[in-house]
C-alpha positions in Angstrom: 114.6 71.6 96.9 113.0 72.2 100.3 111.7 75.1 102.3 110.9 75.1 106.0 109.6 78.0 108.0 109.7 78.3 111.8 108.0 81.1 113.7 108.0 82.3 117.2 107.0 85.6 118.9 110.1 87.5 117.9 111.7 85.3 115.2 110.9 84.0 111.7 113.4 81.6 110.3 113.1 80.4 106.7 115.4 77.5 105.8 115.9 76.8 102.1 118.0 73.9 100.8 118.9 72.5 97.4 118.2 75.6 95.3 120.4 76.3 92.3 118.3 78.4 90.1 116.9 82.0 90.5 113.7 80.8 88.9 113.1 78.1 91.6 109.8 78.4 93.5 111.6 79.1 96.8 113.5 82.1 95.3 110.3 83.4 93.7 108.6 83.1 97.1 111.4 85.2 98.7 111.2 87.8 95.9 107.4 88.1 96.3 107.2 88.2 100.1 110.4 90.0 101.2 112.6 92.9 100.2 115.9 90.9 100.0 118.7 92.4 97.9 119.0 90.6 94.6 122.6 89.6 95.4 121.4 87.9 98.6 119.0 85.8 96.5 121.8 85.0 94.1 123.9 83.8 97.0 121.2 81.3 97.8 121.8 79.5 94.5 125.6 79.4 94.4 127.0 75.9 95.1 129.9 76.1 97.5 129.0 79.6 98.7 131.1 80.7 101.7 129.1 81.1 105.0 128.1 84.8 105.5 125.8 87.0 107.5 124.5 90.2 106.0 123.0 92.6 108.6 120.2 94.7 107.4 118.0 97.2 109.2 115.1 94.8 109.9 116.6 91.4 109.3 119.7 89.2 109.1 120.5 87.2 106.0 122.5 84.1 106.6 124.1 81.7 104.1 125.8 78.6 105.4 126.2 74.9 104.7 
């Protein structure tokens, strides 16, 4: 498991790889610090998840391999 965060003036990118459990520290970090929908967090843990973009009012949520 790995998490990398990149910030610029108008962008914050959090890249998470190798997570397959909702109790992983990376998922707990996302739960604690952001208001992601629970299904988005579940999508982070599914092996073979199809690429997708969910557009929310204040952020984009991307899943891709």
